[in-house]
C-alpha positions as CSV (number, residue, x, y, z in Angstrom):
1,X,-5.5,61.1,-0.3
2,X,-8.0,61.7,-3.0
3,X,-10.6,60.2,-3.2
4,X,-9.8,58.8,-6.7
5,X,-6.8,57.6,-5.3
6,X,-9.0,55.7,-2.6
7,X,-11.2,54.1,-5.4
8,X,-7.9,52.8,-7.0
9,X,-6.3,51.0,-3.9
10,X,-10.3,49.4,-3.2
11,X,-10.3,48.4,-7.0
12,X,-6.6,46.7,-6.7
13,X,-8.2,44.7,-3.4
14,X,-11.3,43.8,-5.0
15,X,-9.8,42.5,-8.1
16,X,-7.7,39.9,-5.5
17,X,-11.0,38.4,-5.3
18,X,-12.1,35.0,-6.9
19,X,-16.3,36.2,-7.8
20,X,-16.7,32.4,-9.2
21,X,-15.3,30.6,-6.1
22,X,-17.6,33.2,-3.7
23,X,-20.6,32.6,-5.6
24,X,-19.9,28.9,-5.4
25,X,-19.6,28.8,-1.9
26,X,-22.8,30.9,-1.4
27,X,-25.1,28.9,-3.8
28,X,-28.7,29.3,-2.8
29,X,-31.3,26.8,-4.5
30,X,-34.7,24.9,-4.1
31,X,-35.2,21.5,-2.3
32,X,-35.7,20.5,-5.8
33,X,-32.9,21.7,-7.1
34,X,-30.9,20.2,-4.0
35,X,-31.9,16.6,-4.7
36,X,-30.9,17.0,-8.3
37,X,-27.1,17.7,-7.0
38,X,-27.5,14.8,-5.0
39,X,-28.6,12.8,-7.9
40,X,-25.4,13.5,-9.9
41,X,-23.3,13.6,-6.5
42,X,-24.7,11.1,-3.5
43,X,-21.8,12.1,-1.4
44,X,-22.6,15.7,-0.5
45,X,-24.9,13.5,2.0
46,X,-22.0,11.9,3.9
47,X,-21.9,11.5,7.6
48,X,-19.3,13.6,9.9
49,X,-16.7,10.7,10.1
50,X,-17.3,9.9,6.5
51,X,-16.3,13.5,5.4
52,X,-13.0,14.0,7.7
53,X,-11.8,10.5,6.7
54,X,-12.0,11.5,3.0
55,X,-10.7,15.0,3.7
56,X,-7.6,13.3,5.2
57,X,-7.5,10.8,2.0
58,X,-7.6,13.4,-0.8
59,X,-4.2,14.6,0.4
60,X,-2.9,11.7,-0.5
61,X,-0.6,9.0,1.2
62,X,2.7,7.2,1.0
63,X,3.5,3.6,2.4
64,X,6.9,2.3,3.2
65,X,8.8,-0.5,5.2
66,X,10.3,0.6,8.5
67,X,12.0,-2.3,10.3
68,X,9.4,-5.3,8.3
69,X,6.9,-3.1,9.0
70,X,4.3,-1.7,6.4
71,X,3.4,1.8,7.7
72,X,1.2,4.6,6.1
73,X,2.5,8.4,5.9
74,X,-0.8,10.2,5.2
75,X,0.6,13.6,3.7
76,X,-2.4,15.5,5.4
77,X,-0.7,15.7,8.5
78,X,2.3,17.2,6.8
79,X,2.8,20.9,6.5
80,X,2.5,21.6,3.1
81,X,-1.2,22.9,2.8
82,X,-1.4,24.8,5.9
83,X,1.5,27.6,5.7
84,X,4.0,25.1,7.6
85,X,2.9,25.8,11.3
86,X,1.6,22.6,12.1
87,X,3.0,19.8,11.0
88,X,3.4,16.8,12.5
89,X,6.7,14.5,12.5
90,X,7.3,11.2,13.4
91,X,4.4,9.7,14.7
92,X,3.4,8.2,11.6
93,X,2.1,4.8,13.9
94,X,-0.5,7.1,16.2
95,X,-1.8,8.8,13.1
96,X,-2.5,5.3,11.6
97,X,-4.4,4.1,14.5
98,X,-6.2,7.3,14.5
99,X,-7.1,7.1,10.6
100,X,-8.3,3.7,10.9
101,X,-10.6,4.6,13.7
102,X,-12.0,7.2,11.2
103,X,-12.1,4.7,8.5
104,X,-14.2,2.1,10.7
105,X,-16.3,4.9,11.6
106,X,-17.1,5.8,7.8
107,X,-18.2,2.4,7.4
108,X,-20.3,2.1,9.9
109,X,-18.5,-0.8,12.2
110,X,-18.8,0.8,15.5
111,X,-16.0,3.6,16.2
112,X,-18.1,6.5,15.0
113,X,-20.0,5.9,18.4
114,X,-17.2,6.9,20.4
115,X,-15.1,9.3,22.3
116,X,-11.9,9.8,19.8
117,X,-9.4,10.4,22.9
118,X,-5.6,11.7,22.5
119,X,-3.3,10.6,25.2
120,X,0.0,11.3,25.9
121,X,2.6,13.7,28.0
122,X,3.0,17.4,27.3
123,X,3.8,18.7,24.0
124,X,3.4,15.4,22.3
125,X,1.5,17.0,19.2
126,X,-2.6,16.3,20.5
127,X,-3.5,19.7,20.2
128,X,-1.9,20.4,16.3
129,X,-3.4,17.3,15.6
130,X,-7.1,18.5,17.2
131,X,-6.2,21.9,15.2
132,X,-5.2,20.3,11.7
133,X,-8.4,18.0,11.5
134,X,-10.7,21.4,12.7
135,X,-8.7,23.5,9.8
136,X,-8.9,20.4,7.2
137,X,-12.3,20.2,7.9
138,X,-12.8,23.8,7.0
139,X,-10.8,24.2,3.9
140,X,-12.4,20.7,2.2
141,X,-15.8,22.0,2.8
142,X,-14.6,25.2,0.5
143,X,-13.5,22.4,-2.5
144,X,-16.0,20.8,-4.6
145,X,-15.1,17.2,-3.7
146,X,-15.8,18.7,0.1
147,X,-19.3,20.0,-0.5
148,X,-22.0,19.9,1.9
149,X,-25.3,21.9,2.1
150,X,-28.0,22.7,4.8
151,X,-31.2,24.7,4.5
152,X,-33.5,27.8,6.1
153,X,-37.0,28.5,6.3
154,X,-38.9,31.1,4.4
155,X,-42.0,32.0,6.6
156,X,-44.4,34.8,6.9
157,X,-44.7,37.1,9.7
158,X,-46.5,40.3,10.5
159,X,-44.4,43.1,10.7
160,X,-44.4,46.1,13.2
161,X,-47.2,47.7,10.7
162,X,-49.5,44.3,10.8
163,X,-48.3,43.9,7.0
164,X,-47.2,40.3,6.2
165,X,-43.6,40.2,5.7
166,X,-41.0,37.0,4.7
167,X,-38.5,36.0,7.7
168,X,-35.6,34.0,6.9
169,X,-35.0,31.3,9.6
170,X,-31.9,28.9,9.4
171,X,-31.3,25.8,10.6
172,X,-30.0,26.4,13.5
173,X,-27.9,23.0,13.5
174,X,-26.8,23.0,10.0
175,X,-29.1,20.2,9.5
176,X,-28.7,17.8,6.1
177,X,-31.7,19.0,3.9
178,X,-32.9,15.1,3.2
179,X,-33.3,15.0,7.1
180,X,-36.9,17.2,5.4
181,X,-37.9,13.9,4.1
182,X,-40.1,11.8,6.6
183,X,-38.1,9.0,7.6
184,X,-40.8,6.1,6.5
185,X,-40.2,7.8,2.8
186,X,-36.7,8.0,2.7
187,X,-35.8,4.5,1.5
188,X,-37.4,4.5,-1.6
189,X,-36.3,7.9,-2.5
190,X,-33.1,7.7,-1.0
191,X,-32.9,4.0,-3.7
192,X,-33.9,6.6,-6.5
193,X,-31.6,9.3,-5.7
194,X,-28.1,6.8,-5.6
195,X,-26.3,7.0,-8.4
196,X,-25.7,3.0,-9.1
197,X,-22.1,3.7,-10.4
198,X,-21.4,5.8,-7.5
199,X,-21.2,2.9,-5.2
200,X,-22.3,5.2,-2.5
201,X,-25.2,4.4,-0.3
202,X,-26.8,7.7,1.1
203,X,-27.0,7.1,5.0
204,X,-30.2,6.8,7.1
205,X,-29.7,10.9,8.1
206,X,-31.4,12.1,11.3
207,X,-34.7,13.6,12.7
208,X,-35.1,17.5,12.6
209,X,-34.1,19.5,15.2
210,X,-36.3,20.8,17.6
211,X,-36.7,24.3,16.0
212,X,-37.1,23.0,12.4
213,X,-39.2,20.2,13.6
214,X,-41.9,22.8,14.9
215,X,-41.8,25.1,11.9
216,X,-42.4,21.9,9.7
217,X,-44.9,21.1,11.9
218,X,-46.9,24.0,11.9
219,X,-46.5,24.3,7.6
220,X,-48.1,21.2,7.5
221,X,-51.0,21.7,9.1
222,X,-51.3,24.9,7.4
223,X,-51.0,23.3,4.1
224,X,-53.4,20.1,5.4
225,X,-49.9,18.1,4.9
226,X,-49.0,19.0,1.6
227,X,-45.5,18.3,1.4
228,X,-44.7,19.9,-2.0
229,X,-46.1,23.3,-0.9
230,X,-44.2,22.8,2.5
231,X,-40.8,22.4,0.9
232,X,-41.7,25.9,-1.3
233,X,-40.7,27.3,1.9
234,X,-36.8,25.7,2.2
235,X,-34.1,27.8,0.8
236,X,-31.0,25.3,0.5
237,X,-27.6,26.8,0.6
238,X,-24.0,25.4,0.6
239,X,-22.4,25.0,4.2
240,X,-19.0,26.2,4.8
241,X,-17.3,25.0,8.1
242,X,-15.7,27.9,10.0
243,X,-14.4,27.9,13.8
244,X,-14.2,31.7,13.7
245,X,-18.1,31.8,12.8
246,X,-19.0,28.8,15.0
247,X,-20.4,26.7,11.9
248,X,-19.7,22.8,12.1
249,X,-16.5,23.5,14.4
250,X,-17.2,23.7,18.0
251,X,-14.3,24.1,20.7
252,X,-14.8,23.3,24.4
253,X,-12.2,23.7,27.3
254,X,-12.7,23.8,31.0
255,X,-13.4,26.9,33.1
256,X,-14.4,27.7,36.7
257,X,-17.1,25.7,37.7
258,X,-19.2,28.5,38.7
259,X,-19.0,30.1,35.2
260,X,-19.5,27.1,33.6
261,X,-22.7,24.9,33.2
262,X,-24.1,22.1,30.4
263,X,-26.2,24.9,28.5
264,X,-22.6,26.2,26.9
265,X,-22.7,22.6,25.5
266,X,-26.4,22.3,24.7
267,X,-27.9,25.7,24.4
268,X,-30.0,28.3,26.3
269,X,-33.7,29.7,26.6
270,X,-33.4,33.3,25.1
271,X,-35.9,34.9,27.7
272,X,-36.3,37.6,25.5
273,X,-38.0,36.0,22.6
274,X,-40.5,34.3,25.3
275,X,-42.7,37.4,25.8
276,X,-42.5,37.1,21.8
277,X,-43.5,33.4,21.8
278,X,-45.2,33.1,24.9
279,X,-43.7,30.0,26.4
280,X,-39.8,29.0,27.3
281,X,-40.6,25.7,25.5
282,X,-41.2,26.9,22.1
283,X,-38.2,26.1,20.6
284,X,-38.1,29.8,18.6
285,X,-37.6,31.2,22.1
286,X,-34.4,28.9,22.5
287,X,-30.8,29.4,21.3
288,X,-29.4,26.2,19.7
289,X,-26.0,27.6,19.9
290,X,-24.3,25.3,22.4
291,X,-20.8,23.9,21.1
292,X,-22.8,20.3,20.3
293,X,-25.2,22.0,18.4
294,X,-23.0,24.2,16.2
295,X,-20.7,21.3,15.8
296,X,-23.0,19.2,14.0
297,X,-22.3,17.7,10.9
298,X,-18.4,18.5,11.5
299,X,-16.2,18.2,14.6
300,X,-15.9,19.1,18.1
301,X,-12.9,19.5,20.4
302,X,-12.9,19.1,24.3
303,X,-9.6,20.8,25.2
304,X,-7.9,18.9,28.2
305,X,-11.2,17.1,28.4
306,X,-10.9,14.9,31.8
307,X,-10.2,18.1,33.6
308,X,-13.8,19.0,33.3
309,X,-16.6,18.8,35.8
310,X,-18.4,15.2,35.8
311,X,-21.2,16.7,34.7
312,X,-20.2,17.7,31.5
313,X,-18.7,14.2,31.0
314,X,-22.1,12.9,31.4
315,X,-23.4,14.9,28.2
316,X,-20.5,13.0,26.3
317,X,-22.1,9.4,26.6
318,X,-25.5,10.1,25.2
319,X,-23.3,12.5,22.4
320,X,-21.3,9.7,21.7
321,X,-23.1,6.1,21.7
322,X,-26.8,7.5,20.8
323,X,-25.4,10.7,19.0
324,X,-28.1,12.6,20.8
325,X,-28.1,15.6,22.9
326,X,-30.7,17.1,25.2
327,X,-31.4,20.7,25.4
328,X,-33.4,22.2,28.2
329,X,-36.8,21.6,28.3
330,X,-36.4,19.5,24.5
331,X,-36.4,15.9,23.8
332,X,-33.6,14.3,22.6
333,X,-31.4,15.9,19.6
334,X,-30.0,13.9,17.2
335,X,-26.4,15.1,16.5
336,X,-23.6,14.0,13.7
337,X,-20.4,14.8,14.4
338,X,-16.7,13.6,15.5
339,X,-16.2,14.1,19.3
340,X,-12.3,14.7,19.7
341,X,-10.8,15.0,22.7
342,X,-7.1,15.1,24.3
343,X,-5.9,15.0,27.8
344,X,-2.6,13.9,29.6
345,X,-1.7,10.8,31.6
346,X,-2.2,12.0,35.3
347,X,-6.0,12.8,34.1
348,X,-6.4,9.7,32.1
349,X,-5.3,8.0,35.1
350,X,-8.0,9.5,37.1
351,X,-10.6,8.5,34.8
352,X,-9.0,4.9,35.4
353,X,-9.3,4.5,39.0
354,X,-13.0,6.1,38.5
355,X,-15.3,3.1,39.2
356,X,-18.1,5.8,38.5
357,X,-17.1,6.9,35.2
358,X,-16.9,3.0,33.3
359,X,-19.5,4.3,30.9
360,X,-17.3,7.0,29.9
361,X,-14.4,4.2,29.6
362,X,-16.2,2.2,27.5
363,X,-17.5,4.8,25.1
364,X,-13.8,6.2,24.5
365,X,-11.1,5.2,21.9
366,X,-7.7,5.9,23.5
367,X,-4.9,6.7,21.1
368,X,-1.6,7.3,22.1
369,X,0.2,10.3,21.1
370,X,3.8,9.7,22.5
371,X,6.8,11.8,22.1
372,X,9.3,11.3,18.8
373,X,11.6,8.6,19.4
374,X,13.6,9.1,16.0
375,X,16.2,11.7,15.9
376,X,15.7,12.7,12.1
377,X,12.2,13.5,13.3
378,X,12.5,15.3,16.2
379,X,15.2,17.5,14.3
380,X,12.4,18.3,11.6
381,X,10.5,20.3,14.5
382,X,13.2,22.7,15.3
383,X,14.3,23.3,11.9
384,X,10.8,24.3,11.2
385,X,11.0,26.6,14.0
386,X,14.5,28.1,13.8
387,X,16.6,27.2,10.4
388,X,13.8,29.3,7.8
389,X,14.3,32.3,10.8
390,X,17.3,34.5,11.1
391,X,17.1,36.3,14.5
392,X,18.7,39.1,14.6
393,X,21.0,38.0,11.8
394,X,22.5,34.9,14.1
395,X,23.7,31.8,12.5
396,X,22.8,28.7,13.7
397,X,26.0,26.3,13.5
398,X,25.6,22.8,11.9
399,X,24.5,19.9,14.5
400,X,23.4,22.6,16.5
401,X,19.8,21.6,16.4
402,X,20.6,18.0,15.6
403,X,22.3,17.7,19.5
404,X,19.1,19.4,20.9
405,X,17.3,16.9,19.5
406,X,19.7,14.5,20.5
407,X,19.3,14.8,24.1
408,X,15.6,15.3,23.7
409,X,15.4,11.7,22.2
410,X,17.7,10.1,24.8
411,X,15.5,11.0,27.4
412,X,12.6,9.6,26.4
413,X,14.1,6.0,25.6
414,X,14.0,3.2,28.0
415,X,17.6,1.9,29.1
416,X,18.2,-1.2,26.8
417,X,17.9,-4.7,28.4
418,X,21.2,-6.2,26.1
419,X,24.2,-5.1,28.2
420,X,26.4,-4.9,25.2
421,X,23.6,-1.9,23.8
422,X,24.2,1.8,24.9
423,X,21.2,4.2,25.0
424,X,23.3,6.3,22.6
425,X,23.3,3.4,20.3
426,X,19.8,2.6,20.4
427,X,19.2,6.0,19.4
428,X,21.2,5.5,16.4
429,X,19.4,1.9,15.6
430,X,16.0,3.7,15.7
431,X,17.2,6.0,13.8
432,X,18.1,3.7,10.9
433,X,22.1,3.4,11.4
434,X,23.3,-0.1,11.1
435,X,25.4,-1.8,13.9
436,X,27.5,-4.7,14.2
437,X,25.3,-7.9,15.1
438,X,22.2,-6.2,15.0
439,X,19.5,-7.0,12.8
440,X,15.5,-5.7,11.8
441,X,14.4,-8.0,14.0
442,X,16.4,-7.0,17.0
443,X,15.2,-3.4,16.7
444,X,11.6,-4.8,16.4
445,X,12.7,-6.5,19.7
446,X,14.2,-3.1,21.3
447,X,10.4,-1.2,20.8
448,X,8.3,-4.2,22.0
449,X,10.0,-4.4,25.5
450,X,9.8,-0.7,25.9
451,X,6.3,-0.3,26.8
452,X,6.6,3.5,27.6
453,X,8.7,4.5,25.3
454,X,8.0,8.3,24.4
455,X,5.6,8.5,27.2
456,X,8.4,9.9,29.2
457,X,11.1,12.4,28.9
458,X,11.4,16.2,27.8
459,X,9.0,18.3,25.8
460,X,9.6,19.8,22.5
461,X,8.6,22.9,24.2
462,X,11.3,22.9,26.4
463,X,14.0,22.6,23.9
464,X,12.6,25.4,21.2
465,X,11.9,27.8,24.6
466,X,16.1,26.8,25.2
467,X,17.1,27.5,21.5
468,X,15.5,31.0,21.8
469,X,17.2,31.8,25.0
470,X,20.7,30.8,23.1
471,X,19.7,33.1,19.8
472,X,18.3,36.3,22.0
473,X,21.9,35.8,24.3
474,X,24.3,38.1,23.9
475,X,26.7,35.4,23.7
476,X,27.7,33.7,20.3
477,X,28.4,37.1,18.3
478,X,26.2,36.6,15.3
479,X,26.1,32.7,15.8
480,X,24.9,30.0,18.0
481,X,26.9,26.7,18.3
482,X,25.8,23.0,20.2
483,X,27.6,24.2,23.2
484,X,25.7,27.6,24.0
485,X,22.3,25.7,23.5
486,X,23.5,22.4,25.6
487,X,24.3,24.7,28.2
488,X,20.9,26.7,28.2
489,X,19.4,22.9,28.5
490,X,21.5,22.0,31.4
491,X,20.8,25.5,33.3
492,X,17.1,25.0,32.8
493,X,16.6,21.6,34.4
494,X,17.2,23.4,37.7
495,X,14.3,24.9,38.0
496,X,12.0,22.9,35.4
497,X,8.5,22.6,36.4
498,X,8.2,18.9,35.2
499,X,11.5,17.3,37.2
500,X,10.8,16.9,40.9
501,X,13.4,14.1,41.0
502,X,17.0,14.7,41.9
503,X,17.9,11.6,40.4
504,X,15.6,11.9,37.0
505,X,17.5,15.6,36.8
506,X,21.2,13.8,37.2
507,X,20.7,11.2,34.9
508,X,19.8,13.8,32.6
509,X,22.7,15.8,32.7
510,X,24.7,12.7,32.6
511,X,23.1,12.4,29.2
512,X,24.2,15.8,28.5
513,X,27.4,15.1,28.5
514,X,26.9,11.6,26.2
515,X,25.7,14.3,23.7
516,X,28.8,16.8,23.6
517,X,31.2,13.7,23.6
518,X,29.1,12.4,20.0
519,X,29.5,16.1,19.3
520,X,33.3,16.1,19.3
521,X,33.1,12.8,17.4
522,X,31.0,14.7,14.9
523,X,33.2,17.1,14.2
524,X,36.5,15.6,14.5
525,X,35.3,13.8,12.0
526,X,34.1,16.6,9.7
527,X,37.5,18.4,10.3
528,X,39.3,15.4,9.5
529,X,36.9,15.2,6.0
530,X,37.7,19.1,5.5
531,X,41.6,18.8,5.6
532,X,41.8,15.7,3.4
533,X,39.2,17.1,0.9
534,X,41.5,17.5,-1.9
535,X,40.4,15.4,-4.8
536,X,43.1,14.9,-6.6
537,X,45.4,13.8,-3.8
538,X,42.4,11.5,-2.8
539,X,42.4,10.1,-6.5
540,X,46.0,9.8,-6.5
541,X,45.9,7.9,-3.5
542,X,43.0,5.5,-4.7
543,X,44.6,4.7,-7.7
544,X,47.5,4.0,-6.1
545,X,46.0,1.7,-3.9
546,X,43.7,0.0,-6.9
547,X,47.3,-0.5,-8.6
548,X,48.5,-2.5,-5.7
549,X,45.4,-4.5,-4.9
550,X,45.1,-5.7,-8.6
551,X,48.7,-6.8,-8.2
552,X,48.1,-8.3,-4.8
553,X,45.0,-10.6,-5.8
554,X,46.4,-11.3,-9.3
555,X,49.9,-12.2,-8.0
556,X,51.9,-9.7,-9.8
557,X,54.4,-7.1,-9.5
558,X,53.7,-3.1,-9.3
559,X,55.6,-0.7,-11.6
560,X,57.5,1.9,-8.9
561,X,56.3,5.3,-11.6
562,X,59.9,7.0,-10.0
563,X,62.3,4.1,-10.8
564,X,60.9,2.1,-13.0
565,X,61.5,-0.8,-11.5
566,X,58.9,-3.6,-10.5
567,X,58.5,-4.4,-6.9
568,X,56.2,-6.2,-4.8
569,X,52.7,-4.7,-4.0
570,X,53.0,-2.3,-1.1
571,X,51.5,-4.1,1.7
572,X,52.0,-1.1,4.4
573,X,50.4,1.3,2.5
574,X,47.4,-1.3,2.0
575,X,47.1,-2.1,5.4
576,X,47.2,1.4,6.7
577,X,44.1,2.4,4.5
578,X,42.2,-0.5,5.1
579,X,42.7,-0.2,9.0
580,X,41.5,2.9,9.0
581,X,37.8,0.8,8.5
582,X,38.9,-1.8,10.9
583,X,39.2,-4.3,7.9
584,X,41.2,-7.0,10.4
585,X,44.3,-8.4,8.7
586,X,42.2,-11.7,8.6
587,X,39.7,-10.2,6.2
588,X,41.9,-8.2,4.1
589,X,42.0,-10.7,1.1
590,X,38.1,-10.9,1.3
591,X,38.1,-7.2,1.5
592,X,40.7,-6.9,-1.8
593,X,38.8,-9.4,-4.0
594,X,35.7,-7.4,-3.1
595,X,36.6,-4.1,-4.4
596,X,38.6,-5.7,-7.7
597,X,34.9,-7.5,-8.5
598,X,32.9,-4.3,-8.2
599,X,35.4,-2.9,-10.7
600,X,35.0,-5.9,-13.0
601,X,31.2,-5.5,-12.6
602,X,31.5,-2.1,-13.7
603,X,33.8,-2.4,-16.2
604,X,31.1,-5.3,-17.6
605,X,28.3,-2.6,-17.7
606,X,30.4,-0.2,-19.3
607,X,31.1,2.1,-16.4
608,X,34.1,3.8,-14.9
609,X,34.9,3.1,-11.1
610,X,35.1,5.7,-9.1
611,X,35.7,5.7,-5.3
612,X,32.8,7.7,-4.3
613,X,30.3,5.2,-5.3
614,X,32.2,3.0,-2.4
615,X,31.4,4.6,0.5
616,X,34.1,2.5,3.1
617,X,36.7,3.0,1.0
618,X,35.9,6.5,0.5
619,X,35.9,7.1,4.0
620,X,39.3,5.2,4.6
621,X,41.0,7.2,1.7
622,X,39.8,10.2,3.8
623,X,41.2,9.5,7.0
624,X,44.4,8.1,5.2
625,X,45.0,11.3,3.5
626,X,44.0,13.5,6.8
627,X,46.3,11.7,8.7
628,X,49.0,12.3,6.3
629,X,48.4,15.8,5.9
630,X,47.3,16.3,9.6
631,X,50.7,17.1,10.9
632,X,51.7,19.2,7.5
633,X,48.9,21.7,8.5
634,X,50.0,21.8,12.1
635,X,46.3,21.5,13.4
636,X,47.6,21.9,16.9
637,X,49.1,25.1,16.6
638,X,45.8,26.7,16.1
639,X,45.6,27.2,19.7
640,X,48.5,29.3,19.8
641,X,48.6,33.0,19.2
642,X,51.4,32.9,16.4
643,X,50.6,31.1,13.4
644,X,53.0,31.2,10.1
645,X,51.5,32.2,6.8
646,X,52.0,28.6,5.1
647,X,49.9,27.1,8.0
648,X,47.4,30.0,7.9
649,X,46.8,29.7,4.2
650,X,46.0,25.8,4.7
651,X,43.7,26.6,7.7
652,X,42.0,29.5,5.3
653,X,41.3,26.4,2.9
654,X,40.0,24.2,5.4
655,X,37.7,27.0,6.7
656,X,36.3,27.5,2.9
657,X,35.6,23.9,2.7
658,X,33.7,23.7,5.9
659,X,31.5,26.6,4.9
660,X,31.1,25.1,1.6
661,X,30.3,21.9,2.3
662,X,29.4,21.5,5.5
663,X,27.1,24.8,6.1
664,X,29.7,26.9,8.6
665,X,29.9,30.4,8.7
666,X,33.0,32.4,9.4
667,X,32.5,32.9,13.1
668,X,31.4,29.1,13.9
669,X,34.1,27.2,11.2
670,X,36.9,29.1,13.0
671,X,35.6,27.8,16.5
672,X,35.2,24.6,15.4
673,X,38.8,24.6,13.8
674,X,40.0,25.7,17.6
675,X,37.8,23.2,19.3
676,X,39.0,20.2,17.4
677,X,43.0,22.1,17.6
678,X,42.5,22.1,21.4
679,X,41.3,18.5,21.1
680,X,44.4,17.3,19.2
681,X,46.2,19.4,21.3
682,X,45.2,17.7,24.7
683,X,46.1,14.2,22.8
684,X,42.4,13.0,22.7
685,X,42.5,12.3,18.8
686,X,41.6,9.2,17.3
687,X,44.3,7.0,16.2
């Protein structure tokens, strides 16, 4: 490739850079300039908890009512901001509790002195929540609203030739520049710096880290206490958090005890520099690069925190309550960071039973992160992973992900104590469906009586694995259906690593049978609707029904369109429609008057009645039309190898409707029609 061509490519890549943003994120100035920034916007001095709480709120929130309870959905935990890979679904209540901890800590009510512990079963989104908070902190620090600052020292040093050279030493713990102001001067200065209209009070701050304290004292001695001259050695710069660069975001996870010690948390001696500075207690000969050090001003995540050796857990005591850590051979050092850990239930039970760890338990705020128990939210997990991707060009039949999610949720629910309620009905109630004789208060009672709901059951990871197996298998010929996935789920139970109880395995298989039956009912209903989806025929049937109930309610006769004679309302027709939605004979008069009153109310508003606006009537009309047409389409004949031309045309029409209206493809629409036809052939169809 020619040099000119190479240059053109580099230029094209360089043109993508936002030079203005780069300059803002790499701003550097004097201490005086920084004080003016604080004067204009005191919020740049926020604590770690205040910053993360504001970051969450910056994405907005939505309030809604669920079973008479006001809930808040924080948009930060949705997938809009971070590319769709880390969305949290169906956990609004636990996330509300977590955000309330941040809110309390931001206002200094005590939770800023606690370890936040996310607790729940495997695969319940604990790590995802931690990952979102870290990623969100990174992104927020790059915005004008999330701007933070730290500083470096410019000091004189003799070069190899003996000539003086300037050496730049970054604050190893990314401290707030206002920490440079001696504590006894701060109250007066902070009062003058705080903009009254902002309503924000600058936090008292921390003492300097050992390295900065050493340089500060050395320069104060050199300049005989002249603070202004000491500050001339300070360069303030924008602080951009980055997990990869280990700036403001730390991650610590358990390893082999022999290969891990507390220096990974609080830093270690730099033996190469001991020769230069002459002492291992000189802070310049120490690397303040432990996870607690580098996470200062931001957040540190402890992965599977309770799997750590007890010696590491002791470090959490001072770090949480006193906001101090103890580096080797140095005094206690102030930190300002959110300490977030997550753990599974077995480890938490060990902590509860360990009487020597009372101090840690007392310093912990536990947030339960259970599995999702609302079907529509569980489905979103699998839609995010699979519906947006074509794997080997395979189509996922309608209800495939829904049925897998239904089984997953059923395994997490506790058997209802009300004998007239099945587990499947309980699932539907939780999902917002209405059932006769069950109110919102009943649903609240169901949730209250189920203490461990969502803390046990099947993990979403297992479902994802089995859907993947179905997608890459040789079965399906371009399309996978619910039975293929449900069979994969059942086959996997034999070797499921977390199921060691035969009764549990048997119970889960029985739930799979319930899901298969539910799927049969769903597709029978869909095929019925597809067969009776002739809008003209429904409209004609509806018109006939309305004419008859109008005459019935007004005690009039109906004109026969064919004979021209006036006849009594067709009771048989009216009842055949009403019975489809379980209107008893004793309630027929009320139902008919209800329809007529509805039509009358629309007429007063100048609107025309449309059967689609009345869900119950629409459903009954579809079922009646299906009953009238199912014999003419000879649905049962689908299971035979010979189908006459007229029937085939009707079947093709139904398939087109299923593809157009319900998301089926050529393969799965044929499969579903054959499946439903076999049900009718067995005589299993509902009357």
